[in-house]
N, C-alpha and C positions, 0 to 999 in steps of 0.2 A: 392249172394249179387246183388242187383239192385240199381241203382242210379237214383233218380228223381231230376231234376234241375229246379228251377223256376227262370226266368230271370227278372231283374229289376235294379233299381239304389239305392244305399245306401243313407241314409240321411232322416231326418224328412221332408224335403221339397218335397220329392217324395212319401211320404206315401199316399197310396190309390189312386195314379194317374193311368191313363189308362195303361201306360207303365209298371206298377208294378203288373199287375194281376198275373204274374208268382210267384212273392213273396207271394202274398195273397193266392194263391193256396197251396204253400208249408206250410204256417202257418196253413191253415185249415187241410191239410193232416197230419201234425205233431200232431194235437190235436186228430186225429183218431188213429194213429198207434204207437205213441211214449209214453213212460212212462212220466207221468206228473212231475216226480221228475227231469227229465233231463233238462239241460240248454244248449242251442246251444253254440257250441265252435267254436273258430276261427281255421279253418283248410282249407287247399287247397285254400287259398285266398277267403274264403267264411265263412258264418255261417253255421255250419253243425250239424245235429242231427241224431241219428240212431233210427230206429224203426223196427217193424216186421209186415208183412202182409202175411197171408196165409202160415205161416211157413217160409217165406223168409225174410232174413235180408235186410233192405232198408236204404240207406243213402240219406237223404234229404239235398239239397244244395241251398243256396242263395248266389251267387257270390257277393263279395264286390268290384269287380274290375271296376264297372260301365259297362253299357250295352255293349259297343263296344269292351271290352276286356274279355268277359265272357268265351271264349274258353280256356284261361289260367287256370282258376279254374277247368273247366270240365276235361281237359286232365290230369291235375295233379292228380285228384281223380281217374280217370280210370287207370292211370299207377300205382298208389299206390296199388290198389286192383287187378291189372292185369286182368281187365275186358275188354270185347269186346263191343265197342260202338254200333255195329249193333244189339246186343242181350240184353245188360244190361243197356242201357241209354234211359231215357225219358226226354225230355226238354219241359217245359210248357212256352208258350209265348203269348203275345197279338198279334192281327191281325186286321189291319184296313180294310182288304179286306173282312171280314166276318161281318154279322150283329151282333149288340150287343147282347151277350148272346148265340150265336151259338158256338159250339165246333167242331173241326175237328182233328181227329187223322190220322197220316200218318206214314208209316214205314220208309220213306225217302222223299227227295224232295229238292227243291231249297230254298234258304234263303228268297226269295220273298221280298227283300228290307229290311228285318229286320236285323239291325246291329249286334244284339246278335247272331242270327243264322249264319250270315255270318262269324263272327269270330270263332265260334265253328267249322264250316266247314273247314275253313283255318287251324286251329290248329290240327284238327283231320285228315285232308287230305282226308275227305270223306263226302258225304251228306247222307250216309246211316245210319241214326240213327232215332229212333222214336221221334216224336214231337206231342204235343197237343196244338193246336192253339185255343185261346179264342177270339171270335169276340168282337171288341170294336166300330164298326161303322167306316165309312169313315169320314175324317175331313171336307168334304164339302169345304166351303170357308175359313175355319180357316187354317192358316199355319200348316203343319203336325207336326212340332216340338212342337208348342204351344198346339196342340190338344192332342198328346200322353202324354205330360207332365202335362196336366190338369186333373182335377178330373171329375168323372162321373156326368152327370146331374141327377136330381131327377128321371126322367123317365127311365134312363139307369140303375140306381143302383139296382133295384129289379131283372132285367135281369142278371146282373153280379153276384149278390149274388147266384142266382139259378144256373148259369153256373159254378161257382166255386165248388158247391156241385157235379154237374155232372162230372166235370173234375177230382175231387178226386175219384169218382166212377170209372172213366175210368182208372186212374192210378192204382187203386187196381186191376182192371180186367187185365190190362197189366202185373202187377206183377205176378198174379196167373195163367193167361191163355194165355198170349202172345198178340202180337200186332194185329193179325188178328181177334181174338175173341173180343178184346177191340174195334177195329174199327167197327165191326158188331153190337156191343151192344150200342156203345156210340156216334157215329157221329150223330149230330142233329142240327137242326136249332133252333133259338130262338123261344120259345113257344111250341116246339115239346115235346111230352112225350118220355122219354128214352125207347129204345127197351126192356131193362131189367135192373134191379138193382142188383149190387153185394152185398153180405152180408158184413156188416161192423160193427165195434164197434161204439157205440154211441159217438158223438163228445163231447169233454170236453169243458168247458167254459174257461179254462185257461190251462197253461202248456207250453211245449217247443215251441209250435207254436206261442205263444203270445210274440213277440219280438219287440213290438212297443217301439220306443225310442232308440233302438239299431241300427236299420237298417230300410230299406224299399225297 
């Protein structure tokens, strides 16, 4: 069993905002690896759905705790399944330090000022867990809170749509081949071609990942 967690904030007002790209990635990944008949369930203080990738069971989580309490949901799920965060957890988040559309995988690291990662680190008692950061650009002169809770500009949206696909590829590679191979194949700047693509199922147009209206 592997756990992939996308961080964001619940509620329609946060739907498709920059801070919710983790949720958006989980929705897209669910359309790839989960049965379309499944409906996300309230578990572990999150919306949860199970899927399978490369023969491995995968739990997809969107914590409903709000960003700065994400660690409670993550630790509850890990403890329930008796999993090791250093081996079995991947967290997908937004990152203002990366150009819009870039993705970066790391096996460990600091929270880098991200409240969701900071809470996970505190609750787990370690910074040694895999994370996939999706670049959303720096705020510039816009206050950071207003920027991350805002929606993407027209020029940013195509970059993010592409990055979400690459982030799903990276998650599937991590599941099947581990973090080192996933980093080698997937770390990219916006506009780069990926080093290699993983084999994946065609994405469905609806199904368990389509949770608009329930959360964000």
